[in-house]
C-alpha positions as CSV (number, residue, x, y, z in Angstrom):
1,X,-46.6,129.0,208.4
2,X,-48.9,126.2,209.6
3,X,-47.8,122.6,209.7
4,X,-50.2,121.8,206.9
5,X,-48.9,124.7,204.8
6,X,-45.3,123.6,205.4
7,X,-46.2,120.1,204.3
8,X,-47.8,121.3,201.1
9,X,-45.1,123.7,200.2
10,X,-42.2,121.3,201.0
11,X,-44.0,118.5,199.1
12,X,-44.6,120.7,196.0
13,X,-40.9,121.8,196.0
14,X,-39.8,118.1,196.2
15,X,-42.1,117.2,193.3
16,X,-40.7,120.0,191.1
17,X,-38.3,120.2,188.3
18,X,-36.7,123.3,186.8
19,X,-37.4,122.1,183.3
20,X,-41.2,121.9,184.0
21,X,-40.9,125.3,185.8
22,X,-39.3,126.9,182.7
23,X,-41.9,125.2,180.4
24,X,-44.8,126.3,182.5
25,X,-43.4,129.9,182.8
26,X,-43.1,130.0,179.0
27,X,-46.6,128.5,178.4
28,X,-48.5,130.4,181.0
29,X,-46.6,133.6,181.4
30,X,-47.7,136.0,184.2
31,X,-45.9,137.5,187.1
32,X,-45.8,134.4,189.3
33,X,-43.0,132.1,190.2
34,X,-43.2,128.4,189.3
35,X,-41.8,125.4,191.2
36,X,-42.4,123.0,188.3
37,X,-44.6,120.5,189.9
38,X,-47.2,118.8,187.7
39,X,-50.9,119.2,188.2
40,X,-51.1,115.6,189.3
41,X,-48.4,116.3,192.0
42,X,-50.4,119.3,193.2
43,X,-53.6,117.3,193.5
44,X,-51.8,114.4,195.2
45,X,-50.1,116.8,197.6
46,X,-53.5,118.3,198.6
47,X,-55.0,114.8,199.0
48,X,-52.0,113.7,201.2
49,X,-52.3,116.8,203.3
50,X,-55.9,115.9,203.9
51,X,-54.9,112.5,205.1
52,X,-52.1,113.9,207.3
53,X,-54.3,116.6,208.8
54,X,-57.8,115.1,208.8
55,X,-59.3,117.3,211.5
56,X,-59.2,120.5,209.3
57,X,-62.5,122.4,209.7
58,X,-63.9,125.3,207.7
59,X,-61.7,127.9,209.3
60,X,-58.6,125.8,208.9
61,X,-59.3,125.1,205.2
62,X,-59.9,128.8,204.4
63,X,-56.9,129.9,206.4
64,X,-54.7,127.3,204.7
65,X,-56.0,128.4,201.3
66,X,-55.0,132.0,202.1
67,X,-51.7,130.9,203.4
68,X,-51.0,129.0,200.2
69,X,-52.2,131.9,198.0
70,X,-50.1,134.5,199.9
71,X,-46.9,133.5,198.1
72,X,-47.0,134.2,194.4
73,X,-46.1,130.7,193.2
74,X,-48.4,129.1,190.6
75,X,-48.4,125.6,192.2
76,X,-49.2,127.0,195.7
77,X,-52.1,128.9,194.3
78,X,-53.3,125.9,192.4
79,X,-53.0,123.8,195.6
80,X,-55.2,126.5,197.3
81,X,-57.8,126.0,194.6
82,X,-57.7,122.2,194.8
83,X,-58.0,122.5,198.6
84,X,-61.2,124.7,198.2
85,X,-62.5,122.5,195.5
86,X,-62.1,119.4,197.7
87,X,-64.0,121.1,200.5
88,X,-66.5,123.2,198.6
89,X,-69.4,121.8,200.6
90,X,-68.1,123.4,203.7
91,X,-67.7,126.8,202.2
92,X,-70.1,129.6,202.9
93,X,-71.4,132.7,201.1
94,X,-69.1,134.8,203.2
95,X,-66.1,133.0,201.7
96,X,-66.8,134.8,198.4
97,X,-64.9,137.8,199.9
98,X,-61.7,135.6,200.2
99,X,-62.2,134.1,196.8
100,X,-62.7,137.6,195.3
101,X,-59.3,138.5,196.5
102,X,-57.9,135.4,195.0
103,X,-59.5,136.2,191.6
104,X,-58.1,139.8,191.7
105,X,-54.6,138.5,192.3
106,X,-54.7,135.4,190.1
107,X,-53.1,136.9,187.1
108,X,-53.6,133.8,184.9
109,X,-56.7,132.2,183.3
110,X,-55.1,128.9,184.4
111,X,-56.0,129.9,188.0
112,X,-59.1,132.0,187.3
113,X,-60.9,129.4,185.3
114,X,-60.7,126.4,187.8
115,X,-61.3,128.7,190.8
116,X,-64.5,129.9,189.1
117,X,-65.7,126.6,187.6
118,X,-64.7,124.3,190.5
119,X,-65.2,126.5,193.5
120,X,-67.4,129.6,192.9
121,X,-70.0,127.8,190.7
122,X,-70.6,124.9,193.0
123,X,-70.5,127.2,196.1
124,X,-73.1,129.6,194.7
125,X,-75.2,126.8,193.2
126,X,-75.5,125.3,196.6
127,X,-76.7,128.5,198.3
128,X,-80.3,129.1,199.1
129,X,-82.6,131.9,200.2
130,X,-81.1,135.2,201.2
131,X,-77.5,133.9,200.9
132,X,-78.1,133.0,197.3
133,X,-79.4,136.5,196.7
134,X,-76.5,138.2,198.4
135,X,-74.1,136.0,196.4
136,X,-75.8,137.0,193.1
137,X,-75.3,140.7,194.0
138,X,-71.6,140.0,194.5
139,X,-71.2,138.1,191.2
140,X,-73.1,140.9,189.3
141,X,-70.7,143.4,190.8
142,X,-67.8,141.3,189.5
143,X,-69.1,141.7,186.0
144,X,-68.5,145.5,186.2
145,X,-65.3,145.5,188.3
146,X,-62.1,147.0,186.9
147,X,-60.3,143.7,187.7
148,X,-59.9,141.5,184.6
149,X,-59.9,138.5,186.8
150,X,-63.3,139.3,188.3
151,X,-64.8,140.2,185.0
152,X,-63.5,136.9,183.5
153,X,-65.0,134.9,186.4
154,X,-68.3,136.7,186.0
155,X,-68.3,135.9,182.3
156,X,-67.5,132.2,182.9
157,X,-70.5,132.2,185.3
158,X,-72.7,133.6,182.5
159,X,-73.1,137.0,184.2
160,X,-72.5,139.7,181.6
161,X,-71.4,143.3,181.9
162,X,-68.5,145.3,180.8
163,X,-65.9,143.1,179.1
164,X,-67.5,139.9,180.4
165,X,-65.2,136.9,180.3
166,X,-63.4,137.8,177.1
167,X,-60.4,139.4,178.5
168,X,-57.3,137.6,179.9
169,X,-55.6,137.7,183.1
170,X,-55.4,140.4,185.9
């Protein structure tokens, strides 16, 4: 794991409580593990990581988001979303491939919804020209994909097809 990834994971574990983990597991369900860190702790941890590792470029940010997402722990995945949200201006149309994988594996609306609203929407809204057209094709494909997470994301973006955004998690 990278130094930034180690920092985020260790900080999230320090900020956790088993009581909150049990409550989040009961409230959110899904097949993920929970550390029990609050949303505020996740946001603060990502902010602190940015201060500790200020030279992170596009490739570092996207690699760190994948590193955090790779372990099926809710707070790590939420931290990946907050990281991408914090750096959405540096994301490119080609990053939709990575985000598509995240949406397929998200399992929970509590991850799908902020990833869609706070990362995919501003990313695609900022695209122009051919990149915007290619992104639109990808998003339209999501609307017809067998993955409930992708269909939900497409529905949240107002792209209809199949079940749209009415179904639950992956």
